[in-house]
C-alpha positions as YAML, in Angstrom:
chain: A
units: angstrom
residues:
- id: 1
  name: MET
  ca: [-7.52, 10.36, 14.36]
- id: 2
  name: ASN
  ca: [-6.83, 10.95, 18.00]
- id: 3
  name: GLN
  ca: [-9.05, 8.21, 19.34]
- id: 4
  name: LYS
  ca: [-8.93, 4.46, 18.98]
- id: 5
  name: LEU
  ca: [-10.74, 3.38, 15.84]
- id: 6
  name: THR
  ca: [-13.38, 0.71, 15.72]
- id: 7
  name: ASN
  ca: [-14.96, 0.84, 12.26]
- id: 8
  name: PHE
  ca: [-12.42, 0.03, 9.60]
- id: 9
  name: PRO
  ca: [-13.37, 1.83, 6.36]
- id: 10
  name: ILE
  ca: [-14.61, -0.27, 3.45]
- id: 11
  name: LEU
  ca: [-14.00, 1.13, -0.03]
- id: 12
  name: GLU
  ca: [-15.50, -0.06, -3.32]
- id: 13
  name: SER
  ca: [-14.82, 0.39, -7.02]
- id: 14
  name: ASN
  ca: [-16.30, -1.30, -10.08]
- id: 15
  name: ARG
  ca: [-14.33, -4.53, -9.61]
- id: 16
  name: LEU
  ca: [-12.77, -4.25, -6.16]
- id: 17
  name: LEU
  ca: [-13.69, -4.28, -2.52]
- id: 18
  name: LEU
  ca: [-11.14, -2.89, -0.05]
- id: 19
  name: LYS
  ca: [-11.68, -4.11, 3.50]
- id: 20
  name: ARG
  ca: [-9.89, -5.12, 6.67]
- id: 21
  name: ILE
  ca: [-7.52, -8.07, 6.52]
- id: 22
  name: THR
  ca: [-8.11, -10.81, 9.10]
- id: 23
  name: LEU
  ca: [-6.27, -13.96, 10.10]
- id: 24
  name: GLU
  ca: [-8.64, -15.85, 7.77]
- id: 25
  name: ASP
  ca: [-6.65, -14.20, 4.97]
- id: 26
  name: SER
  ca: [-3.31, -15.61, 6.14]
- id: 27
  name: HIS
  ca: [-2.87, -18.01, 3.24]
- id: 28
  name: SER
  ca: [-3.51, -15.27, 0.67]
- id: 29
  name: ILE
  ca: [-1.10, -12.93, 2.46]
- id: 30
  name: PHE
  ca: [1.44, -15.73, 2.53]
- id: 31
  name: SER
  ca: [0.99, -16.23, -1.24]
- id: 32
  name: ILE
  ca: [1.85, -12.59, -1.90]
- id: 33
  name: TYR
  ca: [4.69, -12.07, 0.55]
- id: 34
  name: SER
  ca: [6.40, -15.45, 0.07]
- id: 35
  name: ASP
  ca: [6.69, -15.03, -3.71]
- id: 36
  name: ILE
  ca: [10.32, -14.22, -4.57]
- id: 37
  name: GLU
  ca: [9.41, -12.41, -7.80]
- id: 38
  name: ALA
  ca: [6.68, -10.34, -6.16]
- id: 39
  name: MET
  ca: [9.10, -9.38, -3.37]
- id: 40
  name: LYS
  ca: [11.93, -8.46, -5.73]
- id: 41
  name: TYR
  ca: [11.56, -4.70, -5.27]
- id: 42
  name: MET
  ca: [10.27, -4.66, -1.70]
- id: 43
  name: GLN
  ca: [12.33, -3.46, 1.21]
- id: 44
  name: ARG
  ca: [12.06, -6.79, 2.94]
- id: 45
  name: ASN
  ca: [12.71, -10.42, 2.18]
- id: 46
  name: ALA
  ca: [10.07, -12.97, 1.28]
- id: 47
  name: ILE
  ca: [8.40, -14.62, 4.24]
- id: 48
  name: LYS
  ca: [8.96, -18.32, 4.70]
- id: 49
  name: ILE
  ca: [6.22, -19.61, 7.03]
- id: 50
  name: ILE
  ca: [2.51, -18.91, 7.51]
- id: 51
  name: ALA
  ca: [3.14, -17.59, 11.03]
- id: 52
  name: GLU
  ca: [4.95, -14.64, 9.43]
- id: 53
  name: ALA
  ca: [1.77, -13.84, 7.47]
- id: 54
  name: ASP
  ca: [-0.18, -13.93, 10.75]
- id: 55
  name: ASN
  ca: [2.37, -11.56, 12.29]
- id: 56
  name: LEU
  ca: [2.00, -9.12, 9.38]
- id: 57
  name: ILE
  ca: [-1.78, -9.11, 9.71]
- id: 58
  name: ASN
  ca: [-1.62, -8.60, 13.47]
- id: 59
  name: ARG
  ca: [0.89, -5.77, 13.06]
- id: 60
  name: TRP
  ca: [-1.23, -4.04, 10.40]
- id: 61
  name: ASN
  ca: [-4.36, -4.25, 12.54]
- id: 62
  name: ALA
  ca: [-2.50, -2.97, 15.61]
- id: 63
  name: SER
  ca: [-1.22, 0.02, 13.61]
- id: 64
  name: TYR
  ca: [-4.80, 0.81, 12.64]
- id: 65
  name: GLN
  ca: [-6.00, 0.53, 16.24]
- id: 66
  name: GLU
  ca: [-3.18, 2.86, 17.28]
- id: 67
  name: SER
  ca: [-4.40, 5.33, 14.61]
- id: 68
  name: ASN
  ca: [-1.11, 5.21, 12.70]
- id: 69
  name: ALA
  ca: [-1.94, 3.41, 9.45]
- id: 70
  name: PHE
  ca: [-4.49, 1.68, 7.27]
- id: 71
  name: ARG
  ca: [-3.82, -1.58, 5.42]
- id: 72
  name: TRP
  ca: [-6.70, -2.78, 3.29]
- id: 73
  name: GLY
  ca: [-7.07, -6.17, 1.74]
- id: 74
  name: VAL
  ca: [-7.85, -5.89, -1.96]
- id: 75
  name: PHE
  ca: [-10.64, -8.32, -2.79]
- id: 76
  name: LEU
  ca: [-12.45, -9.03, -6.04]
- id: 77
  name: LYS
  ca: [-15.98, -7.70, -5.76]
- id: 78
  name: ASN
  ca: [-17.45, -10.74, -7.53]
- id: 79
  name: LYS
  ca: [-15.44, -13.03, -5.19]
- id: 80
  name: PRO
  ca: [-15.42, -11.10, -1.88]
- id: 81
  name: ASN
  ca: [-13.34, -13.74, -0.09]
- id: 82
  name: LYS
  ca: [-10.55, -13.74, -2.69]
- id: 83
  name: LEU
  ca: [-7.76, -11.45, -1.49]
- id: 84
  name: ILE
  ca: [-5.52, -10.43, -4.39]
- id: 85
  name: GLY
  ca: [-3.38, -7.77, -2.72]
- id: 86
  name: THR
  ca: [-2.99, -5.14, -0.06]
- id: 87
  name: VAL
  ca: [-2.91, -1.36, -0.17]
- id: 88
  name: ALA
  ca: [-1.83, 0.91, 2.64]
- id: 89
  name: LEU
  ca: [-1.81, 4.44, 3.84]
- id: 90
  name: HIS
  ca: [1.04, 4.32, 6.34]
- id: 91
  name: TYR
  ca: [3.94, 6.28, 7.82]
- id: 92
  name: TRP
  ca: [1.40, 8.93, 8.80]
- id: 93
  name: ASN
  ca: [3.07, 12.15, 9.92]
- id: 94
  name: LYS
  ca: [0.19, 13.96, 11.59]
- id: 95
  name: GLY
  ca: [2.30, 17.03, 12.36]
- id: 96
  name: SER
  ca: [3.07, 17.53, 8.68]
- id: 97
  name: ASN
  ca: [-0.26, 16.10, 7.52]
- id: 98
  name: SER
  ca: [1.42, 13.64, 5.17]
- id: 99
  name: ILE
  ca: [1.03, 9.93, 4.57]
- id: 100
  name: GLU
  ca: [2.56, 7.32, 2.28]
- id: 101
  name: LEU
  ca: [0.75, 5.05, -0.16]
- id: 102
  name: GLY
  ca: [1.99, 1.49, -0.55]
- id: 103
  name: ALA
  ca: [0.57, -1.55, -2.33]
- id: 104
  name: ASP
  ca: [1.29, -5.16, -3.18]
- id: 105
  name: LEU
  ca: [-0.53, -7.39, -5.62]
- id: 106
  name: ILE
  ca: [-0.41, -11.14, -6.10]
- id: 107
  name: LYS
  ca: [1.57, -11.97, -9.24]
- id: 108
  name: GLU
  ca: [-1.34, -13.71, -11.01]
- id: 109
  name: GLU
  ca: [-3.28, -10.42, -11.02]
- id: 110
  name: TRP
  ca: [-0.55, -8.17, -12.45]
- id: 111
  name: GLY
  ca: [-1.38, -6.24, -15.60]
- id: 112
  name: LYS
  ca: [-5.17, -6.26, -15.15]
- id: 113
  name: GLY
  ca: [-5.58, -2.63, -14.08]
- id: 114
  name: TYR
  ca: [-6.34, -3.41, -10.44]
- id: 115
  name: ALA
  ca: [-3.54, -1.18, -9.11]
- id: 116
  name: LYS
  ca: [-4.90, 1.81, -11.00]
- id: 117
  name: GLU
  ca: [-8.39, 1.07, -9.68]
- id: 118
  name: PHE
  ca: [-7.47, 0.78, -6.00]
- id: 119
  name: THR
  ca: [-4.97, 3.65, -6.16]
- id: 120
  name: SER
  ca: [-7.77, 5.95, -7.28]
- id: 121
  name: LEU
  ca: [-9.85, 4.92, -4.25]
- id: 122
  name: ILE
  ca: [-6.97, 5.42, -1.85]
- id: 123
  name: ILE
  ca: [-6.06, 8.86, -3.21]
- id: 124
  name: GLU
  ca: [-9.67, 9.98, -2.79]
- id: 125
  name: TYR
  ca: [-9.76, 8.62, 0.75]
- id: 126
  name: ALA
  ca: [-6.47, 10.27, 1.73]
- id: 127
  name: PHE
  ca: [-7.47, 13.72, 0.51]
- id: 128
  name: ASN
  ca: [-11.25, 13.75, 1.03]
- id: 129
  name: VAL
  ca: [-11.61, 11.80, 4.28]
- id: 130
  name: LEU
  ca: [-8.26, 12.10, 6.07]
- id: 131
  name: ASN
  ca: [-7.67, 15.65, 4.73]
- id: 132
  name: ILE
  ca: [-4.04, 14.89, 3.97]
- id: 133
  name: ASN
  ca: [-1.93, 17.67, 2.48]
- id: 134
  name: ARG
  ca: [0.84, 15.48, 1.04]
- id: 135
  name: LEU
  ca: [0.56, 11.93, -0.26]
- id: 136
  name: GLU
  ca: [3.82, 10.13, -0.98]
- id: 137
  name: LEU
  ca: [4.56, 7.09, -3.08]
- id: 138
  name: ARG
  ca: [8.00, 5.56, -2.56]
- id: 139
  name: CYS
  ca: [9.38, 2.67, -4.56]
- id: 140
  name: ASP
  ca: [12.48, 0.99, -5.83]
- id: 141
  name: PRO
  ca: [13.31, 2.89, -9.06]
- id: 142
  name: ARG
  ca: [13.52, -0.44, -10.92]
- id: 143
  name: ASN
  ca: [9.87, -1.15, -10.06]
- id: 144
  name: LEU
  ca: [8.42, 0.16, -13.33]
- id: 145
  name: ALA
  ca: [4.84, -0.79, -12.40]
- id: 146
  name: SER
  ca: [4.97, 1.52, -9.37]
- id: 147
  name: VAL
  ca: [6.65, 4.26, -11.37]
- id: 148
  name: LYS
  ca: [3.84, 4.04, -13.95]
- id: 149
  name: ILE
  ca: [1.20, 4.37, -11.21]
- id: 150
  name: ALA
  ca: [2.94, 7.48, -9.86]
- id: 151
  name: GLU
  ca: [3.02, 8.97, -13.35]
- id: 152
  name: LYS
  ca: [-0.59, 7.99, -14.14]
- id: 153
  name: PHE
  ca: [-1.86, 9.88, -11.10]
- id: 154
  name: ALA
  ca: [0.39, 12.91, -11.74]
- id: 155
  name: PHE
  ca: [2.64, 12.46, -8.71]
- id: 156
  name: THR
  ca: [5.74, 14.65, -8.89]
- id: 157
  name: TYR
  ca: [9.06, 12.82, -8.95]
- id: 158
  name: GLU
  ca: [11.19, 14.39, -6.22]
- id: 159
  name: GLY
  ca: [14.32, 12.31, -6.55]
- id: 160
  name: THR
  ca: [15.94, 9.04, -5.60]
- id: 161
  name: LEU
  ca: [17.42, 8.41, -2.20]
- id: 162
  name: ARG
  ca: [20.53, 6.44, -3.06]
- id: 163
  name: GLU
  ca: [21.27, 3.30, -1.02]
- id: 164
  name: TYR
  ca: [18.60, 4.49, 1.41]
- id: 165
  name: VAL
  ca: [17.59, 1.16, 2.93]
- id: 166
  name: PHE
  ca: [19.61, -1.92, 3.84]
- id: 167
  name: VAL
  ca: [17.88, -5.29, 3.50]
- id: 168
  name: GLU
  ca: [19.70, -8.46, 4.53]
- id: 169
  name: GLY
  ca: [20.41, -10.51, 1.42]
- id: 170
  name: LYS
  ca: [19.58, -7.63, -0.93]
- id: 171
  name: GLY
  ca: [22.09, -5.05, 0.24]
- id: 172
  name: TYR
  ca: [21.59, -1.29, 0.04]
- id: 173
  name: LEU
  ca: [18.54, -0.29, -1.96]
- id: 174
  name: ASP
  ca: [17.62, 2.98, -3.65]
- id: 175
  name: GLU
  ca: [14.21, 4.53, -3.04]
- id: 176
  name: SER
  ca: [12.48, 6.93, -5.44]
- id: 177
  name: VAL
  ca: [10.15, 9.50, -3.90]
- id: 178
  name: TYR
  ca: [7.00, 10.84, -5.57]
- id: 179
  name: SER
  ca: [4.40, 13.16, -4.07]
- id: 180
  name: LEU
  ca: [0.95, 14.52, -4.76]
- id: 181
  name: LEU
  ca: [-0.22, 17.60, -2.87]
- id: 182
  name: PHE
  ca: [-3.79, 18.40, -1.94]
- id: 183
  name: ARG
  ca: [-3.81, 21.57, -4.09]
- id: 184
  name: GLU
  ca: [-2.61, 19.53, -7.09]
- id: 185
  name: TYR
  ca: [-5.27, 16.89, -6.49]
- id: 186
  name: LYS
  ca: [-8.00, 19.54, -6.24]
- id: 187
  name: SER
  ca: [-6.88, 21.26, -9.45]
- id: 188
  name: LYS
  ca: [-7.48, 18.11, -11.56]
...
């Protein structure tokens, strides 16, 4: 991706539609990122005002335009205006051909298999469209839902970076690192 992008990719599964997030989605983004429980294991604090949701959306879209990252809104296919989460391919290291997967889901939709469904789409996109060699998943080691996703998709646990990130109000946080290589993906 050396040029500016204009057509944001839309991905579909049986129940989900992954598409660009717009400012019309601010209230849904606010619902996710202002929820203290949902933010418990994130490397940031909960947002407090809707303007912060707008800032997140603008930042995500700018990163896409700069060809650095993708952040999809996760929408229910049968309710295409209902945003239930976000999923990203970000921290793209083009020199090493690696990228990181990240996702957030509104609390009311936890435990319904949506994360598994959109993770499958994103893995396919990373390897088959972007031709990534290394896909990383990083999470707080206490975030058992993320750990289960990494295990489900046969990511290799590489270790935990101890007190790797400092977040005001949360202190120093550990970060577990998982990876899936292209050759491993192809051998499945």
